[in-house]
PDB file of N, CA, C, O and CB in Angstrom:
ATOM      1  N   MET A   1      53.565 129.612 111.291  1.00  0.00           N
ATOM      2  CA  MET A   1      51.981 129.881 111.071  1.00  0.00           C
ATOM      3  C   MET A   1      52.080 131.353 110.086  1.00  0.00           C
ATOM      4  O   MET A   1      51.509 131.561 109.015  1.00  0.00           O
ATOM      5  CB  MET A   1      50.992 130.161 112.853  1.00  0.00           C
ATOM      6  N   ILE A   2      52.792 132.055 110.673  1.00  0.00           N
ATOM      7  CA  ILE A   2      52.679 133.366 110.030  1.00  0.00           C
ATOM      8  C   ILE A   2      53.259 133.357 108.521  1.00  0.00           C
ATOM      9  O   ILE A   2      52.823 134.096 107.638  1.00  0.00           O
ATOM     10  CB  ILE A   2      53.458 134.433 110.924  1.00  0.00           C
ATOM     11  N   TYR A   3      54.286 132.432 108.347  1.00  0.00           N
ATOM     12  CA  TYR A   3      54.732 132.224 106.944  1.00  0.00           C
ATOM     13  C   TYR A   3      53.786 131.643 105.992  1.00  0.00           C
ATOM     14  O   TYR A   3      53.957 131.748 104.778  1.00  0.00           O
ATOM     15  CB  TYR A   3      55.856 131.399 106.926  1.00  0.00           C
ATOM     16  N   VAL A   4      52.631 130.934 106.597  1.00  0.00           N
ATOM     17  CA  VAL A   4      51.618 130.471 105.583  1.00  0.00           C
ATOM     18  C   VAL A   4      50.529 131.645 105.284  1.00  0.00           C
ATOM     19  O   VAL A   4      49.849 131.754 104.264  1.00  0.00           O
ATOM     20  CB  VAL A   4      50.857 129.107 106.155  1.00  0.00           C
ATOM     21  N   ILE A   5      50.531 132.366 106.254  1.00  0.00           N
ATOM     22  CA  ILE A   5      49.788 133.598 105.929  1.00  0.00           C
ATOM     23  C   ILE A   5      50.436 134.668 105.037  1.00  0.00           C
ATOM     24  O   ILE A   5      49.851 135.521 104.370  1.00  0.00           O
ATOM     25  CB  ILE A   5      49.452 134.228 107.156  1.00  0.00           C
ATOM     26  N   ALA A   6      51.869 134.441 105.164  1.00  0.00           N
ATOM     27  CA  ALA A   6      52.653 135.399 104.188  1.00  0.00           C
ATOM     28  C   ALA A   6      52.566 135.138 102.582  1.00  0.00           C
ATOM     29  O   ALA A   6      52.721 135.935 101.658  1.00  0.00           O
ATOM     30  CB  ALA A   6      54.191 135.300 104.572  1.00  0.00           C
ATOM     31  N   TRP A   7      52.284 133.843 102.569  1.00  0.00           N
ATOM     32  CA  TRP A   7      52.140 133.012 101.235  1.00  0.00           C
ATOM     33  C   TRP A   7      50.714 133.147 100.730  1.00  0.00           C
ATOM     34  O   TRP A   7      50.586 133.310  99.517  1.00  0.00           O
ATOM     35  CB  TRP A   7      52.479 131.402 101.452  1.00  0.00           C
ATOM     36  N   LEU A   8      49.707 133.105 101.429  1.00  0.00           N
ATOM     37  CA  LEU A   8      48.395 133.285 100.957  1.00  0.00           C
ATOM     38  C   LEU A   8      47.776 134.693 101.110  1.00  0.00           C
ATOM     39  O   LEU A   8      46.785 134.968 100.434  1.00  0.00           O
ATOM     40  CB  LEU A   8      47.583 132.339 101.618  1.00  0.00           C
ATOM     41  N   PHE A   9      48.272 135.543 101.907  1.00  0.00           N
ATOM     42  CA  PHE A   9      47.890 136.955 101.942  1.00  0.00           C
ATOM     43  C   PHE A   9      48.867 137.766 102.639  1.00  0.00           C
ATOM     44  O   PHE A   9      48.884 138.014 103.845  1.00  0.00           O
ATOM     45  CB  PHE A   9      46.589 137.143 102.570  1.00  0.00           C
ATOM     46  N   PRO A  10      49.692 138.159 101.734  1.00  0.00           N
ATOM     47  CA  PRO A  10      50.935 138.871 101.985  1.00  0.00           C
ATOM     48  C   PRO A  10      50.752 139.973 102.964  1.00  0.00           C
ATOM     49  O   PRO A  10      51.322 140.032 104.054  1.00  0.00           O
ATOM     50  CB  PRO A  10      51.494 139.416 100.725  1.00  0.00           C
ATOM     51  N   PRO A  11      49.795 140.960 102.422  1.00  0.00           N
ATOM     52  CA  PRO A  11      49.553 142.260 103.438  1.00  0.00           C
ATOM     53  C   PRO A  11      49.043 141.982 104.862  1.00  0.00           C
ATOM     54  O   PRO A  11      49.251 142.735 105.814  1.00  0.00           O
ATOM     55  CB  PRO A  11      48.448 143.249 102.820  1.00  0.00           C
ATOM     56  N   LEU A  12      48.384 140.876 104.915  1.00  0.00           N
ATOM     57  CA  LEU A  12      47.948 140.573 106.350  1.00  0.00           C
ATOM     58  C   LEU A  12      49.182 140.144 107.286  1.00  0.00           C
ATOM     59  O   LEU A  12      49.279 140.435 108.478  1.00  0.00           O
ATOM     60  CB  LEU A  12      46.840 139.363 106.332  1.00  0.00           C
ATOM     61  N   ALA A  13      50.028 139.464 106.598  1.00  0.00           N
ATOM     62  CA  ALA A  13      51.144 139.003 107.512  1.00  0.00           C
ATOM     63  C   ALA A  13      52.109 140.219 107.835  1.00  0.00           C
ATOM     64  O   ALA A  13      52.582 140.258 108.970  1.00  0.00           O
ATOM     65  CB  ALA A  13      51.991 137.779 106.808  1.00  0.00           C
ATOM     66  N   LEU A  14      52.408 141.119 107.017  1.00  0.00           N
ATOM     67  CA  LEU A  14      52.881 142.495 107.101  1.00  0.00           C
ATOM     68  C   LEU A  14      52.305 143.297 108.235  1.00  0.00           C
ATOM     69  O   LEU A  14      52.992 143.956 109.014  1.00  0.00           O
ATOM     70  CB  LEU A  14      52.591 143.184 105.854  1.00  0.00           C
ATOM     71  N   LEU A  15      50.898 143.187 108.275  1.00  0.00           N
ATOM     72  CA  LEU A  15      50.173 144.005 109.251  1.00  0.00           C
ATOM     73  C   LEU A  15      50.448 143.247 110.715  1.00  0.00           C
ATOM     74  O   LEU A  15      50.853 143.831 111.719  1.00  0.00           O
ATOM     75  CB  LEU A  15      48.482 144.105 108.824  1.00  0.00           C
ATOM     76  N   LEU A  16      50.141 141.822 110.624  1.00  0.00           N
ATOM     77  CA  LEU A  16      50.133 141.342 111.942  1.00  0.00           C
ATOM     78  C   LEU A  16      51.668 141.425 112.657  1.00  0.00           C
ATOM     79  O   LEU A  16      51.721 141.457 113.886  1.00  0.00           O
ATOM     80  CB  LEU A  16      49.564 139.842 111.875  1.00  0.00           C
ATOM     81  N   VAL A  17      52.876 141.458 111.882  1.00  0.00           N
ATOM     82  CA  VAL A  17      54.068 141.857 112.579  1.00  0.00           C
ATOM     83  C   VAL A  17      54.484 143.244 112.818  1.00  0.00           C
ATOM     84  O   VAL A  17      55.621 143.572 113.159  1.00  0.00           O
ATOM     85  CB  VAL A  17      55.028 141.330 111.978  1.00  0.00           C
ATOM     86  N   GLY A  18      53.362 144.147 112.591  1.00  0.00           N
ATOM     87  CA  GLY A  18      53.477 145.787 113.180  1.00  0.00           C
ATOM     88  C   GLY A  18      54.244 146.355 111.985  1.00  0.00           C
ATOM     89  O   GLY A  18      55.323 146.890 112.240  1.00  0.00           O
ATOM     90  N   LYS A  19      53.863 146.314 110.815  1.00  0.00           N
ATOM     91  CA  LYS A  19      54.392 147.128 109.688  1.00  0.00           C
ATOM     92  C   LYS A  19      53.111 147.618 108.786  1.00  0.00           C
ATOM     93  O   LYS A  19      52.823 147.041 107.737  1.00  0.00           O
ATOM     94  CB  LYS A  19      55.490 146.206 108.776  1.00  0.00           C
ATOM     95  N   PRO A  20      52.479 148.572 109.218  1.00  0.00           N
ATOM     96  CA  PRO A  20      51.282 148.939 108.596  1.00  0.00           C
ATOM     97  C   PRO A  20      51.317 149.701 107.351  1.00  0.00           C
ATOM     98  O   PRO A  20      50.427 149.692 106.501  1.00  0.00           O
ATOM     99  CB  PRO A  20      50.574 149.616 109.455  1.00  0.00           C
ATOM    100  N   PHE A  21      52.402 150.359 107.305  1.00  0.00           N
ATOM    101  CA  PHE A  21      52.865 151.189 105.738  1.00  0.00           C
ATOM    102  C   PHE A  21      53.113 150.110 104.781  1.00  0.00           C
ATOM    103  O   PHE A  21      52.341 149.941 103.837  1.00  0.00           O
ATOM    104  CB  PHE A  21      54.442 152.214 105.776  1.00  0.00           C
ATOM    105  N   GLN A  22      54.148 149.362 104.964  1.00  0.00           N
ATOM    106  CA  GLN A  22      54.586 148.325 104.456  1.00  0.00           C
ATOM    107  C   GLN A  22      53.114 147.524 103.792  1.00  0.00           C
ATOM    108  O   GLN A  22      52.795 147.476 102.604  1.00  0.00           O
ATOM    109  CB  GLN A  22      55.468 147.564 105.621  1.00  0.00           C
ATOM    110  N   ALA A  23      52.439 146.992 104.864  1.00  0.00           N
ATOM    111  CA  ALA A  23      51.299 146.084 104.471  1.00  0.00           C
ATOM    112  C   ALA A  23      50.106 147.011 103.484  1.00  0.00           C
ATOM    113  O   ALA A  23      49.266 146.442 102.787  1.00  0.00           O
ATOM    114  CB  ALA A  23      50.561 145.449 106.029  1.00  0.00           C
ATOM    115  N   MET A  24      50.214 148.271 103.572  1.00  0.00           N
ATOM    116  CA  MET A  24      49.262 148.988 102.726  1.00  0.00           C
ATOM    117  C   MET A  24      49.933 149.074 101.162  1.00  0.00           C
ATOM    118  O   MET A  24      49.262 148.997 100.132  1.00  0.00           O
ATOM    119  CB  MET A  24      48.970 150.548 103.418  1.00  0.00           C
ATOM    120  N   LEU A  25      51.191 149.224 101.210  1.00  0.00           N
ATOM    121  CA  LEU A  25      51.717 149.343  99.768  1.00  0.00           C
ATOM    122  C   LEU A  25      51.839 147.815  99.347  1.00  0.00           C
ATOM    123  O   LEU A  25      51.731 147.646  98.132  1.00  0.00           O
ATOM    124  CB  LEU A  25      53.263 150.211  99.655  1.00  0.00           C
ATOM    125  N   ASN A  26      52.013 146.837  99.993  1.00  0.00           N
ATOM    126  CA  ASN A  26      52.127 145.521  99.645  1.00  0.00           C
ATOM    127  C   ASN A  26      50.705 144.876  99.143  1.00  0.00           C
ATOM    128  O   ASN A  26      50.539 144.018  98.276  1.00  0.00           O
ATOM    129  CB  ASN A  26      52.705 144.799 100.853  1.00  0.00           C
ATOM    130  N   GLY A  27      49.695 145.574  99.977  1.00  0.00           N
ATOM    131  CA  GLY A  27      48.238 145.284  99.465  1.00  0.00           C
ATOM    132  C   GLY A  27      47.854 145.922  98.339  1.00  0.00           C
ATOM    133  O   GLY A  27      47.089 145.283  97.616  1.00  0.00           O
ATOM    134  N   VAL A  28      48.149 146.927  98.012  1.00  0.00           N
ATOM    135  CA  VAL A  28      47.980 147.500  96.664  1.00  0.00           C
ATOM    136  C   VAL A  28      48.613 146.983  95.478  1.00  0.00           C
ATOM    137  O   VAL A  28      48.054 146.987  94.381  1.00  0.00           O
ATOM    138  CB  VAL A  28      48.345 148.717  96.701  1.00  0.00           C
ATOM    139  N   LEU A  29      49.969 146.463  95.721  1.00  0.00           N
ATOM    140  CA  LEU A  29      50.555 145.705  94.692  1.00  0.00           C
ATOM    141  C   LEU A  29      50.010 144.380  94.492  1.00  0.00           C
ATOM    142  O   LEU A  29      49.835 143.903  93.371  1.00  0.00           O
ATOM    143  CB  LEU A  29      51.889 145.595  94.908  1.00  0.00           C
ATOM    144  N   TRP A  30      49.740 143.782  95.578  1.00  0.00           N
ATOM    145  CA  TRP A  30      49.104 142.366  95.559  1.00  0.00           C
ATOM    146  C   TRP A  30      47.862 142.405  94.960  1.00  0.00           C
ATOM    147  O   TRP A  30      47.713 141.589  94.050  1.00  0.00           O
ATOM    148  CB  TRP A  30      48.919 141.750  96.910  1.00  0.00           C
ATOM    149  N   ILE A  31      46.847 143.187  95.239  1.00  0.00           N
ATOM    150  CA  ILE A  31      45.642 143.401  94.610  1.00  0.00           C
ATOM    151  C   ILE A  31      45.628 143.562  93.057  1.00  0.00           C
ATOM    152  O   ILE A  31      44.803 143.103  92.267  1.00  0.00           O
ATOM    153  CB  ILE A  31      45.099 144.519  95.203  1.00  0.00           C
ATOM    154  N   VAL A  32      46.764 144.342  92.798  1.00  0.00           N
ATOM    155  CA  VAL A  32      46.944 144.587  91.215  1.00  0.00           C
ATOM    156  C   VAL A  32      47.399 143.180  90.560  1.00  0.00           C
ATOM    157  O   VAL A  32      46.901 142.748  89.520  1.00  0.00           O
ATOM    158  CB  VAL A  32      48.193 145.839  90.883  1.00  0.00           C
ATOM    159  N   GLY A  33      48.354 142.552  91.258  1.00  0.00           N
ATOM    160  CA  GLY A  33      48.675 141.388  90.916  1.00  0.00           C
ATOM    161  C   GLY A  33      47.729 140.117  90.693  1.00  0.00           C
ATOM    162  O   GLY A  33      47.832 139.247  89.828  1.00  0.00           O
ATOM    163  N   VAL A  34      46.835 140.239  91.652  1.00  0.00           N
ATOM    164  CA  VAL A  34      45.719 139.231  91.627  1.00  0.00           C
ATOM    165  C   VAL A  34      44.831 139.505  90.521  1.00  0.00           C
ATOM    166  O   VAL A  34      44.479 138.536  89.849  1.00  0.00           O
ATOM    167  CB  VAL A  34      44.911 139.217  92.910  1.00  0.00           C
ATOM    168  N   VAL A  35      44.379 140.725  90.195  1.00  0.00           N
ATOM    169  CA  VAL A  35      43.586 141.175  89.268  1.00  0.00           C
ATOM    170  C   VAL A  35      44.153 140.772  87.962  1.00  0.00           C
ATOM    171  O   VAL A  35      43.447 140.307  87.067  1.00  0.00           O
ATOM    172  CB  VAL A  35      43.388 142.559  89.410  1.00  0.00           C
ATOM    173  N   LEU A  36      45.561 140.970  87.841  1.00  0.00           N
ATOM    174  CA  LEU A  36      46.289 140.820  86.592  1.00  0.00           C
ATOM    175  C   LEU A  36      46.831 139.294  86.436  1.00  0.00           C
ATOM    176  O   LEU A  36      47.655 138.987  85.575  1.00  0.00           O
ATOM    177  CB  LEU A  36      47.506 141.889  86.566  1.00  0.00           C
ATOM    178  N   SER A  37      46.270 138.365  87.374  1.00  0.00           N
ATOM    179  CA  SER A  37      46.790 137.066  87.377  1.00  0.00           C
ATOM    180  C   SER A  37      46.536 136.261  86.285  1.00  0.00           C
ATOM    181  O   SER A  37      47.189 135.257  86.002  1.00  0.00           O
ATOM    182  CB  SER A  37      46.395 136.433  88.405  1.00  0.00           C
ATOM    183  N   MET A  38      45.437 136.764  85.566  1.00  0.00           N
ATOM    184  CA  MET A  38      45.044 135.937  84.300  1.00  0.00           C
ATOM    185  C   MET A  38      46.365 135.550  83.443  1.00  0.00           C
ATOM    186  O   MET A  38      46.470 134.559  82.721  1.00  0.00           O
ATOM    187  CB  MET A  38      43.979 136.847  83.320  1.00  0.00           C
ATOM    188  N   GLY A  39      47.247 136.434  83.649  1.00  0.00           N
ATOM    189  CA  GLY A  39      48.476 136.195  82.487  1.00  0.00           C
ATOM    190  C   GLY A  39      49.807 136.179  83.529  1.00  0.00           C
ATOM    191  O   GLY A  39      49.822 136.127  84.758  1.00  0.00           O
ATOM    192  N   VAL A  40      50.817 136.236  82.645  1.00  0.00           N
ATOM    193  CA  VAL A  40      52.265 136.098  83.461  1.00  0.00           C
ATOM    194  C   VAL A  40      52.500 137.452  84.177  1.00  0.00           C
ATOM    195  O   VAL A  40      53.068 137.399  85.268  1.00  0.00           O
ATOM    196  CB  VAL A  40      53.661 135.778  82.376  1.00  0.00           C
ATOM    197  N   ILE A  41      52.159 138.564  83.726  1.00  0.00           N
ATOM    198  CA  ILE A  41      52.353 139.818  84.378  1.00  0.00           C
ATOM    199  C   ILE A  41      51.832 139.659  85.702  1.00  0.00           C
ATOM    200  O   ILE A  41      52.626 139.932  86.602  1.00  0.00           O
ATOM    201  CB  ILE A  41      51.719 140.963  83.669  1.00  0.00           C
ATOM    202  N   GLY A  42      50.533 139.234  86.079  1.00  0.00           N
ATOM    203  CA  GLY A  42      50.271 139.149  87.407  1.00  0.00           C
ATOM    204  C   GLY A  42      51.364 138.486  88.590  1.00  0.00           C
ATOM    205  O   GLY A  42      51.673 138.891  89.711  1.00  0.00           O
ATOM    206  N   LEU A  43      51.777 137.318  87.822  1.00  0.00           N
ATOM    207  CA  LEU A  43      52.814 136.578  88.624  1.00  0.00           C
ATOM    208  C   LEU A  43      54.055 137.418  88.811  1.00  0.00           C
ATOM    209  O   LEU A  43      54.631 137.260  89.888  1.00  0.00           O
ATOM    210  CB  LEU A  43      53.205 135.237  87.935  1.00  0.00           C
ATOM    211  N   PHE A  44      54.482 138.135  88.102  1.00  0.00           N
ATOM    212  CA  PHE A  44      55.668 138.923  88.365  1.00  0.00           C
ATOM    213  C   PHE A  44      55.349 140.037  89.240  1.00  0.00           C
ATOM    214  O   PHE A  44      56.307 140.773  89.479  1.00  0.00           O
ATOM    215  CB  PHE A  44      56.283 139.422  87.125  1.00  0.00           C
ATOM    216  N   ILE A  45      54.157 140.366  89.816  1.00  0.00           N
ATOM    217  CA  ILE A  45      53.812 141.143  90.827  1.00  0.00           C
ATOM    218  C   ILE A  45      53.511 140.536  92.123  1.00  0.00           C
ATOM    219  O   ILE A  45      53.937 140.978  93.190  1.00  0.00           O
ATOM    220  CB  ILE A  45      52.835 141.829  90.443  1.00  0.00           C
ATOM    221  N   VAL A  46      52.674 139.389  91.978  1.00  0.00           N
ATOM    222  CA  VAL A  46      52.350 138.558  93.140  1.00  0.00           C
ATOM    223  C   VAL A  46      53.541 137.949  93.861  1.00  0.00           C
ATOM    224  O   VAL A  46      53.715 138.139  95.064  1.00  0.00           O
ATOM    225  CB  VAL A  46      51.458 137.474  92.720  1.00  0.00           C
ATOM    226  N   ILE A  47      54.303 137.265  93.167  1.00  0.00           N
ATOM    227  CA  ILE A  47      55.573 136.729  93.872  1.00  0.00           C
ATOM    228  C   ILE A  47      56.379 137.755  94.487  1.00  0.00           C
ATOM    229  O   ILE A  47      56.386 137.674  95.715  1.00  0.00           O
ATOM    230  CB  ILE A  47      56.473 135.995  92.929  1.00  0.00           C
ATOM    231  N   PRO A  48      57.010 138.625  94.034  1.00  0.00           N
ATOM    232  CA  PRO A  48      57.532 139.685  94.735  1.00  0.00           C
ATOM    233  C   PRO A  48      56.942 140.100  96.105  1.00  0.00           C
ATOM    234  O   PRO A  48      57.642 140.237  97.108  1.00  0.00           O
ATOM    235  CB  PRO A  48      57.470 140.720  93.901  1.00  0.00           C
ATOM    236  N   CYS A  49      55.636 140.284  96.075  1.00  0.00           N
ATOM    237  CA  CYS A  49      54.684 140.618  97.149  1.00  0.00           C
ATOM    238  C   CYS A  49      54.858 139.320  98.250  1.00  0.00           C
ATOM    239  O   CYS A  49      54.794 139.580  99.452  1.00  0.00           O
ATOM    240  CB  CYS A  49      53.022 140.790  96.477  1.00  0.00           C
ATOM    241  N   ILE A  50      55.010 138.354  97.939  1.00  0.00           N
ATOM    242  CA  ILE A  50      55.102 137.129  98.885  1.00  0.00           C
ATOM    243  C   ILE A  50      56.417 137.288  99.370  1.00  0.00           C
ATOM    244  O   ILE A  50      56.574 137.494 100.573  1.00  0.00           O
ATOM    245  CB  ILE A  50      54.876 135.649  98.214  1.00  0.00           C
ATOM    246  N   ILE A  51      57.455 137.217  98.552  1.00  0.00           N
ATOM    247  CA  ILE A  51      58.984 137.295  98.932  1.00  0.00           C
ATOM    248  C   ILE A  51      59.089 138.513  99.916  1.00  0.00           C
ATOM    249  O   ILE A  51      59.768 138.433 100.939  1.00  0.00           O
ATOM    250  CB  ILE A  51      60.021 137.534  97.535  1.00  0.00           C
ATOM    251  N   TRP A  52      58.479 139.502  99.612  1.00  0.00           N
ATOM    252  CA  TRP A  52      58.561 140.803 100.557  1.00  0.00           C
ATOM    253  C   TRP A  52      57.854 140.540 101.872  1.00  0.00           C
ATOM    254  O   TRP A  52      58.444 140.889 102.894  1.00  0.00           O
ATOM    255  CB  TRP A  52      57.848 142.135  99.859  1.00  0.00           C
ATOM    256  N   ALA A  53      56.646 139.959 101.976  1.00  0.00           N
ATOM    257  CA  ALA A  53      56.032 139.558 102.881  1.00  0.00           C
ATOM    258  C   ALA A  53      57.074 138.601 103.985  1.00  0.00           C
ATOM    259  O   ALA A  53      57.299 138.991 105.130  1.00  0.00           O
ATOM    260  CB  ALA A  53      54.873 138.904 102.213  1.00  0.00           C
ATOM    261  N   CYS A  54      57.487 137.666 103.579  1.00  0.00           N
ATOM    262  CA  CYS A  54      58.267 136.693 104.196  1.00  0.00           C
ATOM    263  C   CYS A  54      59.292 137.294 104.671  1.00  0.00           C
ATOM    264  O   CYS A  54      59.542 137.059 105.853  1.00  0.00           O
ATOM    265  CB  CYS A  54      58.641 135.662 103.435  1.00  0.00           C
ATOM    266  N   ALA A  55      60.192 138.236 103.928  1.00  0.00           N
ATOM    267  CA  ALA A  55      61.206 139.024 104.419  1.00  0.00           C
ATOM    268  C   ALA A  55      60.998 139.839 105.531  1.00  0.00           C
ATOM    269  O   ALA A  55      61.755 139.954 106.494  1.00  0.00           O
ATOM    270  CB  ALA A  55      61.617 139.748 103.519  1.00  0.00           C
ATOM    271  N   GLY A  56      59.807 140.464 105.326  1.00  0.00           N
ATOM    272  CA  GLY A  56      59.372 141.308 106.636  1.00  0.00           C
ATOM    273  C   GLY A  56      59.180 140.618 107.736  1.00  0.00           C
ATOM    274  O   GLY A  56      59.670 141.045 108.781  1.00  0.00           O
ATOM    275  N   VAL A  57      58.444 139.437 107.729  1.00  0.00           N
ATOM    276  CA  VAL A  57      58.209 138.840 108.873  1.00  0.00           C
ATOM    277  C   VAL A  57      59.531 138.126 109.567  1.00  0.00           C
ATOM    278  O   VAL A  57      59.527 137.922 110.781  1.00  0.00           O
ATOM    279  CB  VAL A  57      57.127 137.912 108.590  1.00  0.00           C
ATOM    280  N   ALA A  58      60.615 137.770 108.777  1.00  0.00           N
ATOM    281  CA  ALA A  58      61.718 137.321 109.040  1.00  0.00           C
ATOM    282  C   ALA A  58      62.492 138.337 109.914  1.00  0.00           C
ATOM    283  O   ALA A  58      63.008 138.013 110.984  1.00  0.00           O
ATOM    284  CB  ALA A  58      62.311 136.960 107.860  1.00  0.00           C
ATOM    285  N   VAL A  59      62.544 139.640 109.374  1.00  0.00           N
ATOM    286  CA  VAL A  59      63.317 140.782 109.963  1.00  0.00           C
ATOM    287  C   VAL A  59      62.510 141.261 111.142  1.00  0.00           C
ATOM    288  O   VAL A  59      63.108 141.806 112.070  1.00  0.00           O
ATOM    289  CB  VAL A  59      63.571 141.979 108.907  1.00  0.00           C
ATOM    290  N   ALA A  60      61.398 141.128 111.180  1.00  0.00           N
ATOM    291  CA  ALA A  60      60.363 141.480 112.676  1.00  0.00           C
ATOM    292  C   ALA A  60      60.638 140.370 113.686  1.00  0.00           C
ATOM    293  O   ALA A  60      60.712 140.661 114.880  1.00  0.00           O
ATOM    294  CB  ALA A  60      58.452 141.431 112.368  1.00  0.00           C
ATOM    295  N   ARG A  61      60.794 139.111 113.270  1.00  0.00           N
ATOM    296  CA  ARG A  61      61.177 138.170 114.263  1.00  0.00           C
ATOM    297  C   ARG A  61      62.518 138.309 114.753  1.00  0.00           C
ATOM    298  O   ARG A  61      62.771 138.242 115.956  1.00  0.00           O
ATOM    299  CB  ARG A  61      61.020 136.893 113.795  1.00  0.00           C
ATOM    300  N   GLY A  62      63.441 138.514 113.814  1.00  0.00           N
ATOM    301  CA  GLY A  62      64.855 138.947 114.264  1.00  0.00           C
ATOM    302  C   GLY A  62      64.861 140.015 115.195  1.00  0.00           C
ATOM    303  O   GLY A  62      65.344 139.871 116.318  1.00  0.00           O
ATOM    304  N   ASP A  63      64.322 141.153 114.777  1.00  0.00           N
ATOM    305  CA  ASP A  63      64.231 142.208 115.641  1.00  0.00           C
ATOM    306  C   ASP A  63      63.578 142.028 117.157  1.00  0.00           C
ATOM    307  O   ASP A  63      63.892 142.749 118.105  1.00  0.00           O
ATOM    308  CB  ASP A  63      63.509 143.154 114.900  1.00  0.00           C
ATOM    309  N   LYS A  64      62.751 141.097 117.215  1.00  0.00           N
ATOM    310  CA  LYS A  64      62.083 140.833 118.687  1.00  0.00           C
ATOM    311  C   LYS A  64      63.261 139.784 119.207  1.00  0.00           C
ATOM    312  O   LYS A  64      63.522 140.007 120.389  1.00  0.00           O
ATOM    313  CB  LYS A  64      60.248 140.038 118.652  1.00  0.00           C
ATOM    314  N   LYS A  65      63.818 139.010 118.803  1.00  0.00           N
ATOM    315  CA  LYS A  65      64.931 138.208 119.540  1.00  0.00           C
ATOM    316  C   LYS A  65      65.938 139.100 119.611  1.00  0.00           C
ATOM    317  O   LYS A  65      66.428 139.033 120.739  1.00  0.00           O
ATOM    318  CB  LYS A  65      65.434 136.884 118.870  1.00  0.00           C
ATOM    319  N   HIS A  66      66.534 139.985 118.871  1.00  0.00           N
ATOM    320  CA  HIS A  66      67.393 140.992 119.458  1.00  0.00           C
ATOM    321  C   HIS A  66      67.010 141.588 120.589  1.00  0.00           C
ATOM    322  O   HIS A  66      67.695 141.489 121.607  1.00  0.00           O
ATOM    323  CB  HIS A  66      67.628 141.938 118.658  1.00  0.00           C
ATOM    324  N   GLN A  67      65.857 142.289 120.551  1.00  0.00           N
ATOM    325  CA  GLN A  67      65.320 143.096 121.597  1.00  0.00           C
ATOM    326  C   GLN A  67      65.374 142.300 122.953  1.00  0.00           C
ATOM    327  O   GLN A  67      65.860 142.765 123.985  1.00  0.00           O
ATOM    328  CB  GLN A  67      63.864 143.529 121.234  1.00  0.00           C
ATOM    329  N   GLN A  68      64.856 141.132 122.842  1.00  0.00           N
ATOM    330  CA  GLN A  68      64.827 140.109 124.135  1.00  0.00           C
ATOM    331  C   GLN A  68      66.444 139.824 124.535  1.00  0.00           C
ATOM    332  O   GLN A  68      66.787 139.660 125.706  1.00  0.00           O
ATOM    333  CB  GLN A  68      63.961 138.458 123.684  1.00  0.00           C
ATOM    334  N   MET A  69      67.171 139.796 123.665  1.00  0.00           N
ATOM    335  CA  MET A  69      68.588 139.547 124.033  1.00  0.00           C
ATOM    336  C   MET A  69      69.111 140.749 124.935  1.00  0.00           C
ATOM    337  O   MET A  69      69.698 140.575 126.003  1.00  0.00           O
ATOM    338  CB  MET A  69      69.500 139.388 122.685  1.00  0.00           C
ATOM    339  N   LEU A  70      68.831 141.969 124.386  1.00  0.00           N
ATOM    340  CA  LEU A  70      69.371 143.282 124.956  1.00  0.00           C
ATOM    341  C   LEU A  70      68.618 143.446 126.308  1.00  0.00           C
ATOM    342  O   LEU A  70      69.133 144.031 127.261  1.00  0.00           O
ATOM    343  CB  LEU A  70      69.105 144.614 123.921  1.00  0.00           C
ATOM    344  N   ASP A  71      67.401 142.914 126.344  1.00  0.00           N
ATOM    345  CA  ASP A  71      66.542 143.200 127.510  1.00  0.00           C
ATOM    346  C   ASP A  71      67.178 142.162 128.681  1.00  0.00           C
ATOM    347  O   ASP A  71      67.068 142.504 129.859  1.00  0.00           O
ATOM    348  CB  ASP A  71      64.811 142.905 127.126  1.00  0.00           C
ATOM    349  N   THR A  72      67.760 141.048 128.384  1.00  0.00           N
ATOM    350  CA  THR A  72      68.150 139.986 129.113  1.00  0.00           C
ATOM    351  C   THR A  72      69.560 140.547 129.626  1.00  0.00           C
ATOM    352  O   THR A  72      69.913 140.495 130.804  1.00  0.00           O
ATOM    353  CB  THR A  72      68.165 138.598 128.249  1.00  0.00           C
ATOM    354  N   ILE A  73      70.294 141.074 128.614  1.00  0.00           N
ATOM    355  CA  ILE A  73      71.720 141.508 128.952  1.00  0.00           C
ATOM    356  C   ILE A  73      71.562 142.700 129.988  1.00  0.00           C
ATOM    357  O   ILE A  73      72.329 142.779 130.948  1.00  0.00           O
ATOM    358  CB  ILE A  73      72.588 142.001 127.554  1.00  0.00           C
ATOM    359  N   ALA A  74      70.534 143.642 129.770  1.00  0.00           N
ATOM    360  CA  ALA A  74      70.281 144.958 130.788  1.00  0.00           C
ATOM    361  C   ALA A  74      69.908 144.208 132.119  1.00  0.00           C
ATOM    362  O   ALA A  74      70.512 144.544 133.137  1.00  0.00           O
ATOM    363  CB  ALA A  74      68.873 146.135 130.250  1.00  0.00           C
ATOM    364  N   ALA A  75      68.937 143.195 132.187  1.00  0.00           N
ATOM    365  CA  ALA A  75      68.517 142.671 133.539  1.00  0.00           C
ATOM    366  C   ALA A  75      69.683 141.994 134.292  1.00  0.00           C
ATOM    367  O   ALA A  75      69.607 141.902 135.517  1.00  0.00           O
ATOM    368  CB  ALA A  75      67.345 141.637 133.379  1.00  0.00           C
ATOM    369  N   THR A  76      70.806 141.491 133.601  1.00  0.00           N
ATOM    370  CA  THR A  76      71.958 141.031 134.274  1.00  0.00           C
ATOM    371  C   THR A  76      72.901 141.630 134.774  1.00  0.00           C
ATOM    372  O   THR A  76      73.745 141.126 135.516  1.00  0.00           O
ATOM    373  CB  THR A  76      72.471 140.411 133.730  1.00  0.00           C
ATOM    374  N   ARG A  77      72.832 143.129 134.302  1.00  0.00           N
ATOM    375  CA  ARG A  77      73.903 144.088 134.802  1.00  0.00           C
ATOM    376  C   ARG A  77      73.278 144.827 135.722  1.00  0.00           C
ATOM    377  O   ARG A  77      73.848 145.857 136.084  1.00  0.00           O
ATOM    378  CB  ARG A  77      74.551 144.989 133.779  1.00  0.00           C
ATOM    379  N   ARG A  78      72.046 144.498 136.276  1.00  0.00           N
ATOM    380  CA  ARG A  78      71.548 145.327 137.453  1.00  0.00           C
ATOM    381  C   ARG A  78      71.976 144.941 138.751  1.00  0.00           C
ATOM    382  O   ARG A  78      71.604 145.576 139.738  1.00  0.00           O
ATOM    383  CB  ARG A  78      70.141 145.336 137.516  1.00  0.00           C
TER     384      ARG A  78
END
């Protein structure tokens, strides 16, 4: 579901995974791209914002899984 949000509204996806500064920068670029989307130039701005949001979500999910594994390993050593 978060990837659907990343496609439709990339800054919100970054904000939901806990990356507020990236969300702000992505939001500014995304708004500029949407305003300019009448031409091809807007797509060259919007598409990287979508890719950036999908990559940010993937990294956040990977970090969460990694932290869960570390917590499990720490719990078993006690």
